[in-house]
Every structure is written in structure tokens, then in C-alpha cells.
C-alpha positions as a Python dict, from the first residue, in 0.01 Angstrom:
ca = {
    (1, 'M'): (0, 0, 0),
    (2, 'K'): (-117, -345, -110),
    (3, 'I'): (-444, -403, -297),
    (4, 'L'): (-650, -724, -289),
    (5, 'V'): (-940, -759, -533),
    (6, 'I'): (-1178, -1047, -462),
    (7, 'G'): (-1385, -1099, -776),
    (8, 'L'): (-1716, -1282, -732),
    (9, 'D'): (-1859, -1329, -1079),
    (10, 'A'): (-2227, -1226, -1089),
    (11, 'A'): (-2255, -1141, -716),
    (12, 'V'): (-2598, -989, -650),
    (13, 'P'): (-2593, -690, -410),
    (14, 'E'): (-2919, -785, -239),
    (15, 'L'): (-2780, -1131, -158),
    (16, 'L'): (-2425, -1023, -76),
    (17, 'F'): (-2522, -737, 155),
    (18, 'G'): (-2858, -856, 284),
    (19, 'D'): (-2770, -1179, 466),
    (20, 'E'): (-2676, -1138, 832),
    (21, 'R'): (-2497, -1473, 826),
    (22, 'L'): (-2223, -1322, 608),
    (23, 'T'): (-2031, -1189, 906),
    (24, 'N'): (-1707, -1115, 722),
    (25, 'I'): (-1890, -919, 452),
    (26, 'R'): (-2087, -729, 716),
    (27, 'H'): (-1769, -647, 907),
    (28, 'L'): (-1616, -493, 593),
    (29, 'M'): (-1940, -304, 529),
    (30, 'T'): (-1892, -118, 859),
    (31, 'M'): (-1538, -20, 765),
    (32, 'G'): (-1581, 131, 419),
    (33, 'S'): (-1828, 178, 137),
    (34, 'Y'): (-2047, -66, -51),
    (35, 'G'): (-2342, -81, -286),
    (36, 'R'): (-2456, -155, -637),
    (37, 'L'): (-2195, -140, -912),
    (38, 'E'): (-2322, -35, -1254),
    (39, 'S'): (-2181, -267, -1519),
    (40, 'I'): (-2114, -206, -1885),
    (41, 'I'): (-2351, -255, -2179),
    (42, 'P'): (-2379, -543, -2231),
    (43, 'P'): (-2312, -678, -1878),
    (44, 'I'): (-2115, -981, -1994),
    (45, 'T'): (-1815, -1146, -1822),
    (46, 'V'): (-1605, -1087, -2134),
    (47, 'P'): (-1527, -800, -2157),
    (48, 'A'): (-1663, -674, -1820),
    (49, 'W'): (-1370, -783, -1602),
    (50, 'M'): (-1126, -618, -1840),
    (51, 'C'): (-1342, -306, -1860),
    (52, 'M'): (-1307, -290, -1483),
    (53, 'S'): (-931, -350, -1497),
    (54, 'T'): (-858, -103, -1779),
    (55, 'S'): (-1131, 153, -1710),
    (56, 'Q'): (-1226, 130, -2078),
    (57, 'D'): (-1571, 62, -2222),
    (58, 'P'): (-1630, -232, -2462),
    (59, 'G'): (-1618, -11, -2770),
    (60, 'S'): (-1282, 129, -2671),
    (61, 'L'): (-1149, -222, -2613),
    (62, 'G'): (-1309, -336, -2940),
    (63, 'V'): (-1450, -642, -2761),
    (64, 'Y'): (-1829, -672, -2744),
    (65, 'G'): (-1866, -1023, -2603),
    (66, 'F'): (-1714, -1368, -2613),
    (67, 'R'): (-1736, -1376, -2992),
    (68, 'N'): (-1674, -1078, -3218),
    (69, 'R'): (-1670, -1014, -3591),
    (70, 'A'): (-1316, -1046, -3722),
    (71, 'D'): (-1420, -905, -4061),
    (72, 'H'): (-1736, -821, -4255),
    (73, 'S'): (-1788, -1171, -4388),
    (74, 'Y'): (-2093, -1367, -4271),
    (75, 'D'): (-1901, -1629, -4074),
    (76, 'G'): (-1601, -1429, -3953),
    (77, 'L'): (-1665, -1457, -3580),
    (78, 'S'): (-1362, -1506, -3355),
    (79, 'F'): (-1341, -1590, -2985),
    (80, 'A'): (-1198, -1327, -2753),
    (81, 'N'): (-887, -1419, -2556),
    (82, 'S'): (-622, -1237, -2358),
    (83, 'K'): (-456, -1115, -2677),
    (84, 'S'): (-779, -937, -2777),
    (85, 'I'): (-717, -676, -2505),
    (86, 'H'): (-449, -417, -2585),
    (87, 'E'): (-530, -138, -2340),
    (88, 'L'): (-331, -66, -2025),
    (89, 'A'): (-469, -251, -1720),
    (90, 'I'): (-426, -163, -1354),
    (91, 'W'): (-152, -426, -1312),
    (92, 'D'): (35, -276, -1609),
    (93, 'Q'): (40, 65, -1444),
    (94, 'I'): (155, -88, -1117),
    (95, 'A'): (435, -266, -1305),
    (96, 'R'): (538, 67, -1460),
    (97, 'E'): (596, 193, -1108),
    (98, 'G'): (789, -115, -1001),
    (99, 'G'): (509, -317, -843),
    (100, 'R'): (430, -687, -880),
    (101, 'S'): (91, -845, -937),
    (102, 'T'): (-76, -1183, -900),
    (103, 'I'): (-368, -1231, -1141),
    (104, 'I'): (-579, -1547, -1106),
    (105, 'G'): (-873, -1632, -1329),
    (106, 'V'): (-948, -1277, -1450),
    (107, 'P'): (-1121, -1326, -1790),
    (108, 'P'): (-994, -1339, -2053),
    (109, 'A'): (-667, -1484, -1922),
    (110, 'F'): (-576, -1745, -2180),
    (111, 'P'): (-309, -1750, -2304),
    (112, 'P'): (-176, -1637, -1965),
    (113, 'R'): (-70, -1272, -1951),
    (114, 'K'): (300, -1196, -1918),
    (115, 'V'): (256, -972, -1616),
    (116, 'N'): (523, -855, -1375),
    (117, 'G'): (444, -1133, -1132),
    (118, 'I'): (209, -1431, -1173),
    (119, 'C'): (-88, -1496, -1402),
    (120, 'I'): (-311, -1805, -1385),
    (121, 'G'): (-561, -1870, -1664),
    (122, 'C'): (-938, -1828, -1644),
    (123, 'F'): (-1230, -2051, -1747),
    (124, 'L'): (-1142, -1996, -2115),
    (125, 'T'): (-838, -2223, -2070),
    (126, 'P'): (-909, -2534, -2283),
    (127, 'D'): (-736, -2796, -2062),
    (128, 'T'): (-508, -2721, -1767),
    (129, 'R'): (-356, -3069, -1790),
    (130, 'K'): (-237, -3018, -2148),
    (131, 'D'): (-214, -2641, -2197),
    (132, 'Q'): (33, -2397, -2053),
    (133, 'Y'): (-204, -2178, -1853),
    (134, 'T'): (33, -2001, -1611),
    (135, 'H'): (299, -1734, -1625),
    (136, 'P'): (566, -1816, -1541),
    (137, 'A'): (535, -2174, -1663),
    (138, 'S'): (676, -2320, -1340),
    (139, 'I'): (368, -2205, -1150),
    (140, 'K'): (173, -2486, -1315),
    (141, 'D'): (378, -2746, -1130),
    (142, 'Q'): (324, -2568, -798),
    (143, 'I'): (-52, -2575, -851),
    (144, 'R'): (-50, -2944, -941),
    (145, 'E'): (142, -3026, -623),
    (146, 'L'): (-101, -2814, -421),
    (147, 'V'): (-444, -2924, -552),
    (148, 'G'): (-386, -3183, -825),
    (149, 'D'): (-577, -3112, -1146),
    (150, 'Y'): (-676, -2745, -1144),
    (151, 'P'): (-1033, -2688, -1270),
    (152, 'V'): (-1097, -2350, -1434),
    (153, 'D'): (-1469, -2422, -1480),
    (154, 'V'): (-1736, -2687, -1440),
    (155, 'K'): (-1764, -2848, -1780),
    (156, 'G'): (-2124, -2922, -1865),
    (157, 'F'): (-2266, -2692, -1597),
    (158, 'R'): (-2584, -2656, -1805),
    (159, 'T'): (-2733, -2980, -1681),
    (160, 'E'): (-3042, -3118, -1509),
    (161, 'N'): (-2822, -3326, -1278),
    (162, 'K'): (-2827, -3068, -1001),
    (163, 'S'): (-2671, -3277, -723),
    (164, 'W'): (-2369, -3346, -946),
    (165, 'L'): (-2346, -2980, -1043),
    (166, 'L'): (-2352, -2865, -681),
    (167, 'D'): (-2073, -3104, -584),
    (168, 'E'): (-1861, -3001, -882),
    (169, 'I'): (-1895, -2628, -811),
    (170, 'Y'): (-1790, -2668, -449),
    (171, 'A'): (-1499, -2896, -543),
    (172, 'M'): (-1380, -2639, -799),
    (173, 'S'): (-1416, -2342, -566),
    (174, 'Q'): (-1231, -2517, -283),
    (175, 'K'): (-933, -2574, -513),
    (176, 'H'): (-949, -2213, -632),
    (177, 'F'): (-939, -2070, -279),
    (178, 'A'): (-663, -2310, -173),
    (179, 'T'): (-460, -2179, -466),
    (180, 'V'): (-538, -1816, -382),
    (181, 'R'): (-432, -1865, -19),
    (182, 'H'): (-108, -2030, -130),
    (183, 'F'): (1, -1744, -355),
    (184, 'L'): (-131, -1482, -116),
    (185, 'A'): (104, -1618, 149),
    (186, 'N'): (400, -1737, -58),
    (187, 'N'): (435, -1481, -334),
    (188, 'D'): (562, -1125, -342),
    (189, 'W'): (279, -900, -458),
    (190, 'D'): (156, -542, -449),
    (191, 'Y'): (-167, -608, -639),
    (192, 'F'): (-360, -935, -613),
    (193, 'H'): (-674, -992, -823),
    (194, 'F'): (-865, -1317, -859),
    (195, 'V'): (-1210, -1407, -990),
    (196, 'E'): (-1421, -1696, -858),
    (197, 'I'): (-1651, -1816, -1139),
    (198, 'G'): (-1838, -2067, -920),
    (199, 'L'): (-2104, -1818, -812),
    (200, 'D'): (-2201, -1743, -1171),
    (201, 'R'): (-2229, -2115, -1252),
    (202, 'L'): (-2432, -2184, -938),
    (203, 'Q'): (-2683, -1907, -1008),
    (204, 'H'): (-2730, -2016, -1369),
    (205, 'G'): (-2799, -2367, -1245),
    (206, 'F'): (-3016, -2302, -938),
    (207, 'W'): (-3196, -1966, -968),
    (208, 'K'): (-3538, -2119, -1034),
    (209, 'F'): (-3515, -2303, -701),
    (210, 'H'): (-3427, -1981, -518),
    (211, 'D'): (-3647, -1705, -661),
    (212, 'P'): (-4025, -1715, -596),
    (213, 'Q'): (-4077, -1485, -896),
    (214, 'H'): (-3916, -1732, -1137),
    (215, 'V'): (-4173, -1890, -1370),
    (216, 'L'): (-4052, -2240, -1275),
    (217, 'Y'): (-4019, -2185, -900),
    (218, 'Q'): (-4173, -2446, -670),
    (219, 'A'): (-4197, -2381, -297),
    (220, 'D'): (-4020, -2612, -50),
    (221, 'N'): (-3796, -2760, -318),
    (222, 'P'): (-3477, -2939, -202),
    (223, 'Y'): (-3245, -2676, -352),
    (224, 'E'): (-3419, -2365, -216),
    (225, 'R'): (-3124, -2261, 6),
    (226, 'V'): (-2844, -2359, -233),
    (227, 'I'): (-2765, -2009, -360),
    (228, 'R'): (-2778, -1839, -19),
    (229, 'D'): (-2570, -2118, 133),
    (230, 'Y'): (-2303, -2071, -133),
    (231, 'Y'): (-2286, -1699, -49),
    (232, 'F'): (-2230, -1809, 312),
    (233, 'Y'): (-1954, -2044, 196),
    (234, 'L'): (-1788, -1758, 4),
    (235, 'D'): (-1807, -1541, 314),
    (236, 'Q'): (-1620, -1807, 511),
    (237, 'E'): (-1351, -1829, 243),
    (238, 'I'): (-1320, -1451, 238),
    (239, 'G'): (-1275, -1455, 615),
    (240, 'K'): (-974, -1685, 577),
    (241, 'L'): (-820, -1443, 327),
    (242, 'L'): (-877, -1141, 551),
    (243, 'E'): (-690, -1315, 834),
    (244, 'M'): (-383, -1326, 608),
    (245, 'L'): (-373, -949, 543),
    (246, 'D'): (-213, -665, 734),
    (247, 'D'): (-381, -336, 818),
    (248, 'E'): (-219, -163, 522),
    (249, 'T'): (-410, -361, 258),
    (250, 'I'): (-698, -218, 56),
    (251, 'V'): (-969, -478, -3),
    (252, 'L'): (-1223, -467, -284),
    (253, 'I'): (-1494, -729, -328),
    (254, 'A'): (-1665, -681, -663),
    (255, 'S'): (-1868, -845, -935),
    (256, 'D'): (-1867, -779, -1306),
    (257, 'H'): (-2247, -785, -1327),
    (258, 'G'): (-2542, -914, -1128),
    (259, 'A'): (-2798, -1189, -1185),
    (260, 'Q'): (-3174, -1205, -1217),
    (261, 'R'): (-3443, -1452, -1313),
    (262, 'L'): (-3480, -1563, -1674),
    (263, 'D'): (-3843, -1544, -1790),
    (264, 'G'): (-3778, -1707, -2126),
    (265, 'G'): (-3607, -1680, -2459),
    (266, 'F'): (-3697, -1452, -2750),
    (267, 'C'): (-3615, -1614, -3085),
    (268, 'V'): (-3463, -1312, -3253),
    (269, 'N'): (-3385, -1476, -3589),
    (270, 'E'): (-3732, -1629, -3605),
    (271, 'W'): (-3864, -1277, -3554),
    (272, 'L'): (-3640, -1144, -3830),
    (273, 'I'): (-3777, -1411, -4064),
    (274, 'Q'): (-4134, -1307, -3981),
    (275, 'E'): (-4039, -945, -4052),
    (276, 'D'): (-3894, -1046, -4395),
    (277, 'L'): (-3554, -920, -4287),
    (278, 'L'): (-3382, -1259, -4279),
    (279, 'V'): (-3436, -1493, -4574),
    (280, 'L'): (-3351, -1865, -4572),
    (281, 'N'): (-3306, -2088, -4875),
    (282, 'E'): (-3475, -2360, -4671),
    (283, 'Y'): (-3636, -2357, -4326),
    (284, 'P'): (-3480, -2634, -4111),
    (285, 'K'): (-3674, -2943, -4007),
    (286, 'E'): (-3526, -2929, -3657),
    (287, 'I'): (-3378, -2666, -3428),
    (288, 'T'): (-3056, -2558, -3596),
    (289, 'P'): (-2776, -2322, -3489),
    (290, 'F'): (-2754, -2010, -3701),
    (291, 'S'): (-2408, -2102, -3832),
    (292, 'K'): (-2547, -2419, -3992),
    (293, 'L'): (-2841, -2257, -4177),
    (294, 'S'): (-2870, -2206, -4549),
    (295, 'I'): (-2920, -1830, -4581),
    (296, 'N'): (-3003, -1629, -4890),
    (297, 'W'): (-2768, -1340, -4830),
    (298, 'E'): (-2867, -1160, -5148),
    (299, 'K'): (-3216, -1106, -4999),
    (300, 'T'): (-3128, -1081, -4629),
    (301, 'K'): (-3110, -742, -4459),
    (302, 'V'): (-3056, -830, -4093),
    (303, 'W'): (-2932, -1123, -3884),
    (304, 'S'): (-2843, -1173, -3521),
    (305, 'E'): (-2627, -1370, -3284),
    (306, 'G'): (-2801, -1507, -2975),
    (307, 'G'): (-2680, -1510, -2617),
    (308, 'Y'): (-2767, -1324, -2298),
    (309, 'Y'): (-2812, -1025, -2524),
    (310, 'A'): (-2851, -993, -2901),
    (311, 'R'): (-2590, -859, -3139),
    (312, 'V'): (-2778, -744, -3449),
    (313, 'F'): (-2594, -704, -3778),
    (314, 'F'): (-2700, -534, -4101),
    (315, 'N'): (-2619, -649, -4454),
    (316, 'V'): (-2483, -324, -4600),
    (317, 'K'): (-2386, -265, -4962),
    (318, 'G'): (-2013, -214, -5003),
    (319, 'R'): (-1949, -347, -4653),
    (320, 'E'): (-2077, -707, -4652),
    (321, 'P'): (-2013, -931, -4956),
    (322, 'Y'): (-2379, -940, -5070),
    (323, 'G'): (-2503, -622, -4906),
    (324, 'T'): (-2867, -526, -4956),
    (325, 'I'): (-2898, -199, -4759),
    (326, 'A'): (-2776, 116, -4930),
    (327, 'R'): (-2533, 318, -4721),
    (328, 'S'): (-2750, 626, -4774),
    (329, 'D'): (-3044, 441, -4613),
    (330, 'Y'): (-2844, 303, -4323),
    (331, 'E'): (-2938, 547, -4046),
    (332, 'N'): (-3308, 557, -4132),
    (333, 'F'): (-3316, 178, -4159),
    (334, 'R'): (-3138, 138, -3827),
    (335, 'A'): (-3385, 371, -3656),
    (336, 'E'): (-3672, 168, -3800),
    (337, 'I'): (-3532, -166, -3679),
    (338, 'K'): (-3452, -18, -3339),
    (339, 'A'): (-3812, 95, -3299),
    (340, 'K'): (-3944, -247, -3405),
    (341, 'L'): (-3720, -428, -3157),
    (342, 'E'): (-3823, -193, -2878),
    (343, 'A'): (-4187, -277, -2954),
    (344, 'T'): (-4144, -656, -2914),
    (345, 'T'): (-4397, -833, -2689),
    (346, 'D'): (-4432, -1157, -2493),
    (347, 'E'): (-4677, -1445, -2563),
    (348, 'Q'): (-4965, -1240, -2421),
    (349, 'A'): (-4880, -940, -2640),
    (350, 'R'): (-4749, -750, -2338),
    (351, 'H'): (-4468, -506, -2403),
    (352, 'L'): (-4133, -668, -2314),
    (353, 'G'): (-3951, -347, -2233),
    (354, 'T'): (-3667, -430, -2470),
    (355, 'Q'): (-3371, -193, -2464),
    (356, 'V'): (-3183, -124, -2789),
    (357, 'Y'): (-2849, 56, -2801),
    (358, 'L'): (-2641, 219, -3075),
    (359, 'P'): (-2271, 154, -3010),
    (360, 'E'): (-2155, 506, -3092),
    (361, 'E'): (-2403, 650, -2840),
    (362, 'I'): (-2292, 440, -2543),
    (363, 'Y'): (-1917, 404, -2603),
    (364, 'R'): (-1647, 671, -2611),
    (365, 'Y'): (-1484, 498, -2908),
    (366, 'V'): (-1601, 220, -3139),
    (367, 'H'): (-1307, 2, -3237),
    (368, 'N'): (-1296, -311, -3452),
    (369, 'I'): (-1635, -428, -3585),
    (370, 'A'): (-1921, -350, -3350),
    (371, 'P'): (-2276, -483, -3385),
    (372, 'D'): (-2507, -243, -3562),
    (373, 'L'): (-2743, -273, -3266),
    (374, 'I'): (-2709, -416, -2915),
    (375, 'V'): (-3034, -554, -2774),
    (376, 'H'): (-3140, -644, -2418),
    (377, 'F'): (-3469, -827, -2456),
    (378, 'G'): (-3708, -748, -2172),
    (379, 'G'): (-3436, -566, -1981),
    (380, 'L'): (-3239, -894, -1980),
    (381, 'Y'): (-3525, -1093, -1825),
    (382, 'W'): (-3537, -1262, -2166),
    (383, 'R'): (-3247, -1432, -2339),
    (384, 'S'): (-3177, -1389, -2709),
    (385, 'I'): (-3224, -1721, -2892),
    (386, 'G'): (-3025, -1727, -3217),
    (387, 'S'): (-3113, -2076, -3344),
    (388, 'I'): (-3398, -2141, -3589),
    (389, 'G'): (-3654, -2421, -3607),
    (390, 'H'): (-3861, -2334, -3300),
    (391, 'R'): (-4159, -2218, -3511),
    (392, 'A'): (-4231, -1974, -3230),
    (393, 'L'): (-4097, -1644, -3104),
    (394, 'H'): (-4102, -1730, -2733),
    (395, 'V'): (-3952, -2038, -2571),
    (396, 'Q'): (-3887, -2142, -2214),
    (397, 'E'): (-3580, -2353, -2275),
    (398, 'N'): (-3237, -2215, -2356),
    (399, 'D'): (-3083, -2318, -2688),
    (400, 'T'): (-2752, -2394, -2511),
    (401, 'G'): (-2892, -2607, -2227),
    (402, 'P'): (-3077, -2550, -1898),
    (403, 'D'): (-3036, -2198, -1763),
    (404, 'D'): (-3225, -2032, -1478),
    (405, 'C'): (-3095, -1675, -1478),
    (406, 'N'): (-2961, -1396, -1691),
    (407, 'H'): (-2711, -1122, -1617),
    (408, 'S'): (-2835, -796, -1470),
    (409, 'Q'): (-2699, -445, -1512),
    (410, 'F'): (-2592, -397, -1152),
    (411, 'G'): (-2336, -603, -968),
    (412, 'S'): (-2179, -537, -627),
    (413, 'F'): (-1882, -358, -476),
    (414, 'L'): (-1745, -340, -123),
    (415, 'L'): (-1435, -129, -62),
    (416, 'A'): (-1250, -107, 268),
    (417, 'G'): (-902, -25, 389),
    (418, 'P'): (-667, 269, 445),
    (419, 'G'): (-797, 591, 292),
    (420, 'V'): (-1145, 454, 219),
    (421, 'P'): (-1421, 672, 371),
    (422, 'T'): (-1655, 489, 610),
    (423, 'L'): (-1971, 589, 427),
    (424, 'G'): (-2186, 278, 437),
    (425, 'E'): (-2409, 230, 136),
    (426, 'A'): (-2299, 436, -164),
    (427, 'H'): (-2479, 532, -482),
    (428, 'G'): (-2366, 588, -840),
    (429, 'T'): (-2057, 368, -857),
    (430, 'R'): (-1961, 242, -1204),
    (431, 'L'): (-1745, -47, -1318),
    (432, 'L'): (-1510, 192, -1501),
    (433, 'D'): (-1444, 385, -1179),
    (434, 'I'): (-1282, 89, -1003),
    (435, 'A'): (-931, 93, -1156),
    (436, 'P'): (-862, 466, -1109),
    (437, 'T'): (-1001, 447, -755),
    (438, 'L'): (-771, 160, -658),
    (439, 'L'): (-471, 324, -822),
    (440, 'E'): (-523, 648, -633),
    (441, 'L'): (-584, 474, -301),
    (442, 'G'): (-270, 266, -359),
    (443, 'G'): (-59, 573, -431),
    (444, 'Y'): (-14, 507, -804),
    (445, 'D'): (-59, 737, -1102),
    (446, 'I'): (-382, 711, -1301),
    (447, 'P'): (-318, 671, -1677),
    (448, 'H'): (-487, 928, -1898),
    (449, 'S'): (-638, 644, -2101),
    (450, 'M'): (-868, 545, -1816),
    (451, 'Q'): (-1224, 666, -1866),
    (452, 'G'): (-1359, 631, -1512),
    (453, 'K'): (-1328, 870, -1220),
    (454, 'S'): (-1148, 795, -898),
    (455, 'M'): (-1392, 781, -608),
    (456, 'A'): (-1118, 817, -347),
    (457, 'H'): (-1208, 1179, -273),
    (458, 'G'): (-1558, 1187, -416),
    (459, 'M'): (-1746, 893, -266),
    (460, 'Q'): (-2078, 1006, -121),
    (461, 'S'): (-2332, 824, 89),
    (462, 'V'): (-2661, 719, -64),
    (463, 'Q'): (-2833, 1012, 109),
    (464, 'S'): (-2623, 1265, -89),
    (465, 'E'): (-2828, 1244, -408),
    (466, 'A'): (-2749, 1596, -530),
    (467, 'A'): (-2376, 1537, -537),
    (468, 'W'): (-2417, 1216, -733),
    (469, 'M'): (-2654, 1384, -979),
    (470, 'D'): (-2381, 1641, -1050),
    (471, 'Y'): (-2133, 1356, -1094),
    (472, 'G'): (-2364, 1177, -1338),
    (473, 'E'): (-2431, 1495, -1536),
    (474, 'E'): (-2057, 1550, -1575),
    (475, 'I'): (-2022, 1203, -1728),
    (476, 'I'): (-2319, 1255, -1962),
    (477, 'R'): (-2187, 1594, -2073),
    (478, 'E'): (-1846, 1441, -2145),
    (479, 'R'): (-2003, 1165, -2358),
    (480, 'L'): (-2235, 1396, -2552),
    (481, 'S'): (-1952, 1638, -2617),
    (482, 'G'): (-1739, 1357, -2754),
    (483, 'L'): (-2020, 1261, -2991),
    (484, 'G'): (-2059, 1617, -3116),
    (485, 'Y'): (-2407, 1669, -2971),
    (486, 'I'): (-2296, 1957, -2749),
    (487, 'S'): (-1992, 2183, -2739),
}
């Protein structure tokens, strides 16, 4: 049994399943099961795609985002790459049983993974013209002959030049799908998984033109249909792929997370300064990245990294070089800061609805160096701004360039093929359930390391709420038992 995974980074279920023009998507919807797919916390591309592929949460992978603390120094942040992931992925299990895989653009995929088959790097590849981004190496020459220079991303996609951005995204995606079709037809594979990053880039660049609830939306703007039209384009590309498959192929269309409007940015380090938790030797005269600030670490208690979510770190005695928080006070202090973050407000003093998570409460294991707190400002309707110099807590602009949307907790899944129940819309599906489900449907063993549950014999329609409540309670009981809260 072959398995094809079509990854659409940041695909929104309401847009993917709600447009009647997407005839190929709607055809698959009648043949299997589809619905919202609950992502990880935080719902970030790295590590979400690998959480899906390994059925491991971020804590178990020890990867909490694109950048992670390598040690307990104040500047020891390292970028995640393919070598950061050590857990068994679905293609590894398939290789154990003699199968071959083709992996294209599944982040993080640089350096390219030495899979039993083919691996092509993702958007983290520095330069496909100079770097070796494929395994085996000869695949690079095939791609060059097929499409010329192979773009893994649109460099500078945070731009106000929207017509240029639109052209670049389509040009990139067309080369991606040409490459996928080539290896789909001309390569021996049992498992084929690719990720198209263009949708994520398009939504970040054009969401304010699309969403009437966005604070910057203007009716009848020239880009109002851009996002929906790109979904239509993806549907046409998917149709070409489906024509190449036989009836014995399982097809999964999935996203690592969703997307939603961005209401603004919350300047988390500015807030920490106001709370006397972060102390500078000198406040900057202009907006300055956190890494370039002069910080008085001997008086600082808390600092944060910005991004779509906030990673909050504590300055603990005996752990950080100039720690200020006694280990005996750690838990009480963390509870206090958690409560303060949850109470944050917008410019009109309205409660943001900020969600604050403790790693050990949401992950089965906590490996490497996790943040002390993980923060979703305003339920991810607000971005975390890490730079300082704004002289305000709330800003409209992003500190990394124009950005119209943030990630949301729920992405999309659509599963069809042999052995998949024709259930229509399904409820309760989680990112970690994908790998064991595909392995079981494909006739492979499910490794004991995988944390999700196979849905192959347990998928229920959205009307069967009671069954899914039992399923959810089983997961919660398992987590609480592992933490020692229940026996």
C-alpha cells in the first residue's frame, strides 16, 4: 500500500473545505474523512512537521521552535536543523520494513536526511545553487535540468511590494509541483511526503486584504481574492497528482497549523522592563533587537524571545551565570509571572486572553533546555515582539517586517484511500495521531515511541461526540498519570 502525504503549510480548514471551486478537494472529502487538525503547542512549522512525522511532542523532540537554547548562557541560541531531530520518523519505520520514501521540503530538512530513498531540502536550505541540499547528491542535477534554479522559499517575502510577492510565490510553487510530479512518476517509492510552503508565505503577505475582521482590511481592494484563488490553484495542482495515482494509494492532505488574523504585536520585553523584571544598562535610542541590548544580568529576573509566540526564560541561581532567582522560589515565582502574563491587556485595557503554558504540563517529556514559560498572546491573535525601543507595549507593525497573520492552533486534514472510513467531517484529530494512522493503514508496525493513537479503527463522525470525549479523556488521563497527578 502506497502513501502520499500532500503538506500544505498553514492550510485553514474553513478555506480548504468551504470553497466549492476546489473540486478535487471536495471529491476526496466524499471518499474519506476530513476536518480540523489540532496542532502542537506552540503551532510552529519547526517542529510541527516533525511532530507529525514522529508522533512526538516538542518536549520529547527537545525542539521548541526555530531557535532553541543550546546551553544556559544568555546568548546560547542555536537554529534547529535536520540533525536536531533524533526520534524515529514514519519514513524510518517504513525503511525498517524494506520500504522506500521520497521526502521533499519537510522542515527541517537541511542538511538533507539520509533516508532510504530521496530527500530534498526545505526552506531552511541556505542556497540551492551552492549547497548540497539533496540525498542522494545526484538528485540535485536532475532538479536543475527539470526546473533550473530550485527555490526553497521566497526570500524577502515580508515586503510591501505585493505584486512582486504574488508572482514569486506562484513561480516557486510551480517549480515545486513540477518537481513533485517528476519524482512521483520516475522514482520508486512506498511513502511520498512533500510540503508546499507557498501557502504560508501567501497568507502572511495577504491576509489583511482577505479578512474583513483584520484591523487593516479595506473592502474592494485589488488583492481581496488572492488567498482564495491560491487555494484554487493548489486544488488544480492536487488534481494533477491524483491522476498519477492508482487505487491502492492512501492520500493525506494536511497542514501543520492554521492561520488567523494578526491584531498587533505585544512588546513582551518592554512589558518585562515595566514590571522591573528585565533591567537594561541603557535604554536604546532606536528599536533594537534583544541580542544587541546592553542588559544588566545581575539585576534581571526574566527575559523573552519574540516570534509568533513568546519563549520566556528565568534567570535562576546556579543555572544561569548571573542567576537572581533562588531555586527554592522558582515555582512560586513562575506561578506569579504566569498569572501576570495571563492578565495582560490591549491598548483599551481589555483582557487579551493570553494563554501561558508550563512545558512539563503539556509535554510527555521535556528534553534539552525548554523555555520556563510558553506564551500565546491573545490566543495568537497577537504576536510577541522581542525588540526594545518602541516605548509602548502594543504595536501594529511586526519587528521582522510586514506580516498580516499569525498561526492558529487548528490546521486541516483530509484522509482518503483504501481502508479509510467514509465518515465525512471528523472531530478530535490531533497532529500526533497522523503517523500511527498512516502506518496502520499502510500495513506497517507502529513504533512504541509514537505518542499518538491510530485513527484507522477509531475515527468517528463529528456527530459522535461521546466517543470522542472518551478518546480525549484517555489522552488526558495518560498525561496526568505520567506527571504523577493521578495513579
